[in-house]
N, C-alpha and C positions, 0 to 999 in steps of 0.2 A: 852417194847421191840417192840411191833407191831407199836407203834407210831414212834419209832426211825427208824424202817425198812421203813416205808412210807416216812419219810423225806429223807432217803438215796436214795431210788428209785427216788424220785422227783428231788433230786439234780443231780443224774446221768442222768435223762431224760433231764433236763435243760442243762447239760454240753454237751450231745450229740447233742441236738438241736442247741446249740450255735456253736459247731464245724461245723455243717452242714451249718449254715448261713455264717460262715467264708469262707467255700468252695464255696458256691453260690456267695458270694461277689467277690471272686477271679475270678471265671468264668465270672461274669458279667463285671468286669473291663477289663478282657482280650478280651472279645467280643467287648466291646466299643472301645478299642484301635484298633481293626481290622475293625472298622466301621460296625460290624455286629449288628446293632441296635435292630432288633427283638429279637435276642438271649439275648442281654444285658438287654432288657426290661423284658424278661421272668425271668432271674436270679435275677435282682434287685427286681422284684415284689415278688419272692420267699423269699427274705430276709425279706420283710415286711409281706408276707403271704405265708406260706409253702404249702397251698392248690393249688397254681397256677400250671397249667399244662404247660409244656414247648412246645412251637410251634417251630418245627424244620424247617419249610418251610419259605422261604424268598420271599416276593413279589418283582419282578424286577421293578426297577424304573430307568432303564438304569444305568448310572454311578451316584452313590450318590453324589450330589453336596453339599458341605458345603457352605451355602449361606452367611455366615457372617465371617468377619475377627475378630477373637477372641483374637489375641495377645495382643492388647492394653488393652482389658478388663481384661485379666489375670494379666497383669502387674499392672493395677490400683487396682485390688482387693487384691493384695498382699502387697500393700504399708503399711508401719508401721505407726501407729498413735501414738499420744502422750500417750493415755491411752492403757491399755493392750488389745490385740485383743480378740474378743469373741471366746470362745471355740466352735468348731463345733461338734455336736453330729453325731453319725453314721447314725441316721435316717435322719438328715438334709442332710448329704452327699448323702445318697441313693436317697432321694427325688430330690436333685439337679441333680444327674446323670440320674434318670428316666425322669425328665423333658427334659433334653438335648437329651436323646435317643428318646423320643417321637417326639420332634421337628425335629430332624434329620431324623426321619422316616416319617415325614410329617403328623403326627397325632397330629394336633394342639389342638384338644379338650382335650385330656389327657395331652398334654404338658402344657396347661394353668392351668389345675387342680393342677399339681405338682409344677409349677413355683409359683403359688399363695401361696402354703404352704411355699416354700422357702423364698419368699419375705416377707411374714408375720412374719416369724421367724427372718429375718434380718441377717441370717448367710452368705448369698452370695448376697451382696447389688447390684451388677451389673447384677444379674439375672432379675432385674426389666426391663432391656433392652430386654432380650429374652422373658420375659413375655409379654411385649408390642408387640413384633413381632408376638407372637402367637395370641394375641388379634386382631391384624390387619388381620391375616389370617382368623380369625373368624368374620370379619367385625365389630368388636367392636372398632371403631376408636376413639371414645370419651374416652373409658377406656384406650386405648393405649396411647393417648395423656396425660392423667392424670399421668400415670406412667413415661412417657418420660420426662415430664416437672419437675416432682419431682427429677428424676435422674439427669437432666440437672443442677438443682440448687445445687446438692450435689457433683458433680464431678469436678475435677480440670484438668483433662487430655484433652488437646486440640483435640486430635484425636477422643476421645469418644464424646466430645461435638459436633464435626462436624457430626459424625454418627447419634447422637441423633437428631440434628437439621434437617438432611435430612429426617429422619423418621417422624418427626413432620410435615414437609412440605408434605410428602406423605399422612399423615392423612387428612390434609386440602384438598389436591387434591382429595382424595377419597370421601370426603364429598361434594365436589363441583358438583352440578347437571349438570354442563356443560361438565363434563368428560364422560357423557353418550351419545353415538351416536344412536339416536332412529331409524334411518333409516337402520342401519345394522341389518340384521337378522341372528342369530346364531342358528344352530341346531346340536344336537349330532347325529353322524352317527349311522347306524343300528348296532345291536348286532349279526347279522348273518355273514356279510362280514368283517366289520372293527373292531368293539368292542366286539368280541366274547370271548376273553381271559381275563386273569387277568390284562393285561395291553396292550394298543395299542397306538402307537404314531408315530411321524415323517413321516407323509404323504409327498410324494415328486413326482413331475411330472416326467414321463418317456416319453420324446419325445413329448407329447401332454397333454392337459388337461383331456383327456379321459382315460389315463393310469397312474396308481399310484403305486408307491412303498410305503411300510409302514412296521413298526416294530410291532411285536406282540408276546406275550407269551401266548400260548394256546395249547390245546391238538393236538397231531399229529406232533409236532416239531422234529427236528433232535436231537438225544441223543448219547452220548458216551457210557453210561452205563445205559440201561433201568431199571436195577434192583435198581439203586441208584438215578437216576435222574427222575425228573418229568417235562415234557416240558411246563406245565402250569406256571413254574417259571423260564423259560429260554427264552431269546429274540431271535427270528429268523426273517429273512427278507422275505417278501412276496410281491406279486404284484397282481393287479386286473385290469380289463378293463371294461369300461362302454359301454354296448350295448343297443339296443332298449328296452330290457326287464329289464334293470337296471345293477348294478354292478355285475360282474361275481364272482363265487366262487374263493376266493384267492388261489394263488398257492405259495407254499413254494419253494424258490430257490434251496433248497436241498444242497447236497455237490457239490463242495468243498467250497461254500460260507458259508453256515451254517454248524457248526462243532460240536455242543454240548456244546460250550461255548456261551457267549452272543454275538450276532451280531445285530447291530442296526444302525439307522440314516444313510441311504444310499442315494447315488445319482449316476446316470449313465450319463457320459459325452456324448457329441455329437459323439465321436469316440468310443463309446461302451466300456468304462472302468468304472467299478463300484468302488466307494470309500465308505467305511463304517467303523464303529467303532467296535472293538472287545475287550472283556475283560473277566476275569474269577472271579468267586466268591472267588477263593483261594487267590487272591491278589487284594484287592479293592483299592490299592494305585496306580495301573497302568491301563491304557487303551490306546490303540493305534489305529491309522487309517491305514487301509489296502486298497489295490487296487487289483482288479481282472479283467483281460481282457476277453472280451466276443467275440466269433466268432460263427456265425450261430446258435445263441441262447444258446450256451454252454459256461460255464466259465472255464478258466484255474485256477490253484491253486493260491490262493491269497497270496500276500506277503506284509510285513510291510513296510511302507514308511520310508525314511531315517531320520536322526536326524534333518534335516531341519524342520520336523514336529513333530516327536516323540522323547521323551526323557525318558530314563529308570528311573523308580521310580516316574513318573508323568503321567498325563492323557492328551492325545490329542484326541479330540472327535468331532463329529458332522460336518463332512466335507460337503462343498457345492462347486460345480464347476460352474463357470459362463457360461452363454448360449453359448458364443463363445469358451469356453474350454481353456481360457488362464489364469484364476485365480482360485486358490484353497483357499477358506475361511475355517477356522476351529476355534475351541475354545480349549484353553489349560491352565493348571495351572503350566506350566513349569517355571523355574526361569527366571527372567528378566521382569515379568509382573508387574501389579499394585497392586496385592494382592490376588485376587481369580482366577477365570477363565477369561482369556482375549481373545479378538478376534484377529486373525492373518490372513494374506493373503500372498500367495507366487505365483510366476509365474510358469506356467507349459507349456510345449510344447511337441512335438512328442517324445522327448528324456526323458521326465520326469520333475521333479522339477528343477527349475533354480533359482539361487540366494538364499538369506536368506529369512526366513519368517519374514514379517514386522508386528510389533505390531501396531494395529489401536488405538494408544494411545489417540486420541481425543475422542474416543467413550468409552474407558474402564474406569473402576472405581476400587476402592479397593474391591468392591463386585464381583459378577459374571456376565460376559457377555457370552452368549451362543447362539446356534442354528442360525447361520447366513444364510440369504437367500438374494441374490442380484437380484433385479428385473431390468433386462437390459433395458427394454423399458423406464422406468422412471429414470434410474440410481439411484435407491434407495436401500439402504441396510436395511433389516429388521432383527432384532435380539431380544433376550430376555435379561433382566437385572434385578437384584435386587439392583443395586447400584445407579440407577437414581430414581427420584421421581416416585413412583408407588402406587399400591393399596394394596400391602402386600407381596406377594412372587415375583416370576419372572414375570415381565410384558413384553409385546411385544412393541418394539420401532421401529421407522424408522428414517433414516438419509439419505438425498439426497447428492449424490456426485457431486461436481462442476467439470466437466470433464476438464475445462480449467486449473485449478490450483490443481486438485487432492485433494481437501479439502472437508471433510464431514461436513455437517451442524450439528448444535447441535441436539441431539436426541430428538424426540417427542414421547410422550406416546400415543398409539392408543386409550386409554380410554376404557370404557365399551361400549358394551358387549363383545368385543374381550378379554379384560383383566378382571380378577376377583381378589378376595382377596387371591387366591391360586397361584399356578404356571401355567403360560401360556407361551407356547413356540412352536417351530417348525412351524412358520408362513410361508405360501406360498401363492402366488397370481398369478392369470392367467395373460396373456399378456395384456388383455383388462381391467384389474383392476376391473372386475365385480364380480368375485367369487374366493374363496380360501379355505384353510384349516389351522387348527392349532391344537395343542394338549393342554389339560388342565386336571388338577386333581381337578377341582372345585367340583366334586361329590365324596362323601366319598365311600370307599370300605373297605372290611374286612381287618384288620391288618394295616391300614394306608390309604394313598391316592394313587390312581393309575391314570396314564394318560389314557384319552380317546381321540379319534379323533373327531373333530368338523368341520363342514363346515359352511361357511357364504356367504351370498349375500351382497356385498358391497353397501354402500350408493351411490346413484347417484352422480357422480362427476360433479358439475356444475361450469363452469368457465365463467366469463364475464369480460369485459373491458369497461372502461369509462374514460372521461377526458374533458378538456375544451380547446377551441381554442381562443387565445387572440392576440391582437395587441402587438407586442414586445415593441413598444415605449410608448404606453399609458396604456397598461394593460387592455384595454376595450375588452369585449367579441366580437367575430366576428360571426355574425349570418349568416346562410346559407353557411358556409364553407363546403367543401367536404372532408370527411375523408374516405380514402380507406384502407381496411384491406385485405391483400393478403397473401395467403399461399406461402411461398418462393419456395416450390416444385411444385406448380401449380396442386396439387391433388384435390383441391376443388375450386369452383367458388369464386371470390373475393367479398367482401362486400362493399357497397357504402352507407355511412351515411351522413346526412345533419344536421349540428348543429342547435340548437334552439336559441331563443332570448338571452339565457345566454351563448351561445357558447358551449353548452354541447352536447355530443354524448355518446351512450352506445350500446353495442352489446354482444351477447353470443359468446363464442369461443368453438372450438373443442379440445378434449384432444390430447396430443402427437403431437402437431403441432408447427412449427416455423412460425411466422408472421412478415410481413413487413407492417408498417403503414405510411400513408402519409396524411398530411392536406394541402388543397389548397383553395385559394380564389382569384378571379380576383383582380388585383392590388397588389398582394402580391407574394413573393417568397415562394415556398412550403417548408415544414419542414417534416422531417421523424423521425421514431422511430422503434424499434423492440420489439417484445414480444414473449414469448415462453410458451407453456403449457406443455412442456416435463418436466418430473420430478415431476409433481403435482399429488399427490395421494389422494387429498381430494378437496372439494369445495374451490374455490379461487376467489378473485376479484382483477383484475389488473387495474392500473391507468396509463394513458399516457396523458400528457398535451402538447400542441403545442403553441409556440409563433411565429407568422408570421411577417416577415419583409417586409415593402412595397418595391415595385420595385423602384429603384433609377432613377431619371431623367437623371443623368449623366452616362458616361461610367463607367464600372466596370473594373478596371485594373487587368490584369492577371499577378500577380507577379511571377517572376522566369523564364519567357520564354526567352530562349537564342538561338541564331543562330550562325553559323560559320561566320567568318569575311567577310563582304560584300557579303554574300550569304543568301539564304532562307532555307538552310538546318537546320532542327531542331536538337538540341543536345539532348542526352539521358535524361538530367534533364528536358528539356522542355516537353518531352513525358509524364513524370510523372505528370506534371502540367496539361497537356491537358486531361489526364485520369480523373482528378477531374472535368474538364469542362464537360466531357462526362457524369459523374455521375450527375452533376448539370442538364444537359439537360434531362437525363432520369427521374430525380425527377420532374422537371418542364416540363413535356411532352407536355404542351400546349403552350410553348414559341417558337417563331422564333427569331433568333438573328443575329446580324452582328458582325463578328470578324474583328476588324480593327487593322492595324499596322502602326506605325509611326517611322520616323527616326529623328536623330538630324539635325541641320542646316548646318553641314559640308558636302561638296560634292555638285554636281550639283542638281538642282531641279528635272530635268528629271530622272536622275538615282535614286535619292531617292524615287521618286514616283513609279518607276518600281520595285525597291527593296522592298518597303513596300507592294505593291500589291502582289508580289510573296511570301513574308513572311506570309501575312494574308491567302493567298490561301493554303500554306503548312499546316497551322493549320486546315483550313476547310477540306482539303483532308484527313488529319489524322482522324478527327472526323467522316467523312462520311465513311471511311474505317472501323471504329469501329462499325458503325451501325446507325448513325444519318441520318435521311432522308435529301436528298439534298434540299427539299423545306423549310426546317427549318433553314438553315444556309447559309449565304453569306459572301464573303470576300471583304474587301474594304481597299485599301492602300491609306493613306493620305500623305505619304512622310513627308516633313517638314512643311506642311501647318498649322498644329495645335499644335505648341509647347506649352508645359506647362510652360517653362521658356524661355522668349524672348531673342533674340540676344543682346538687350540692357542690359539686366540683366547679361548675361554671360560675356559681354565685360568688365564689372566692376570687374570681378574675375581675380585672378592671373592665367595665362595660365598654363595648365597641373597640376594645384593644385588639391587637393582632392575635394574641393568644385566645381571646374571647371568641372572635369570629372563626378562628381555625377549629375550635372545639365544636361550634355549631355545624360547621362544614363537615366535620368528621361524622357527626350524627346524621347529616343529610346524605346518606350513602345509598348506592345500589350494589347488590351483591347476588351471588348465586350459590346454591348448594346442590350436591348430587343426591338425588332421592333414591335412585334405583339403578342397578346394573343388569342389563339383559345378558344372555349368553353371547359369547363372541361369535361373529359371523365368519364362517369358513367357506361360503359360496355366494 
């Protein structure tokens, strides 16, 4: 009887315990669906171990980003095979969900532990992909590649293959020692001003490099309900200023900007309008960009931007306003993008947003692109992405805008030490490209990974230029040629270089400059080129070669010069041609020339001579008026004394025929010849 009673009690205990686990699993799945991953982790763990204590607080990581497009993986994993599908146990399911929860909560150590269990059991084959991602975040790139290559050989889905191949490329990139920029110095900011709370991120310049906005979750923040809320887990906006004694104590913007919800990633435009992200833990599927106008240091009530930016049920986050205040960049997962979070830009003016938000499709991927920052001096957009080749999580990239055709260059990874195997974002750079800030979760924190603010001293940007000067006809090098490098805005003194026996020249250049280059040598016509160091955000070498043409012994015909009938008046088309002669004389500033005019053989010799002299003089007068020195240019009219086609040849042609008129036109020419070469100018 006693034995039967013990069995009954044991069965009852097991039944109650089983019911509890069902409830915990239900709670866990509900929390996971709401993207409340810490709560999901706690309940999933209780299913496996009932002694786990539930942690009710959630570390703020701004808006939780789902870094991977999972749709294709889900479809691939549900494909029916010829043989019966393997039955998945509840423990396998819980381990699978725990692994995903840890990964989405940025706790890659625990994610890798549970993914390994799932992969070893084979119940969720495509979890090998996420296991590899977790290993990448832990810098185990070789282990990640092994899992990725095995998965690549087993899958038939083209989208999955593409994603796997990109991650394999990322592993090779991470193992490449050239991805490390040794001269960049990175330092974590202090824990008194900047990194004092559970999370700090999104440093942004406010008017100058000595005043910063930033986001932080720390004690003393704005709360709606102090009894139920803890400001250590709510993001607020702060600012601080650099004085002689260091960074000042940060100031919370207070109400109405900070509200007791999450406020983050702010920027203040040149006309004193703050743009920032706001969201609530109550609905993690939404986040919106707000704006608040400031006057005399005080903000008016913030209001949500229109549907041009925000979309109900989705997230629009991380605004940045260009230096001139005309462009608003942001990141959003709203419909119409490439898969995850995409970068957008829209125009703004005094009246607000204008036009539609444009998807920067050339930069976006099926992954996430976020935290845009546009460096106006170099016309370079910096942003974070996990869809391009990187080191593990979000990496910081840059792409220079070609302002002539509005096309962005292919994104380039900034490499280490700016990027790490974790998430790196919110990159900003000062105007001189010498110093900046970014945020990273590269250091672990309790309950997952949290952003901290880092500063960096950029590597010196060294730019040089070199090339060869050769004879255009023979290709032989021209020794002792003069190469002039001149700033087009005349802000710095020009450089004068002499080529060596190989026709070679080289020089250093200054950042953010537009240059005009010219190669000259006595006996040759000069040749020009241009070079720009604007838009260069790293060390670069430019090359410009010159091929010089020898000065011709005969006249150089100026094609297209036209005059009014029997007059010396230049027609508009002729002025355009003479403008090119002006440019030629500016380039060859050591030349003195004769402009000569000729007539056909019709008409009297005397009148033709007078007419040709007047026509040549009208060309000279125009060039002198434009700025050519009188001493460098003379006019000479030859009338009909130097025909290219003789009267005897013309007499053989049919009068007024096309050939006949063309012959006379050829004789009615304007040309120039070089009379003298002065010494080349070197100052």
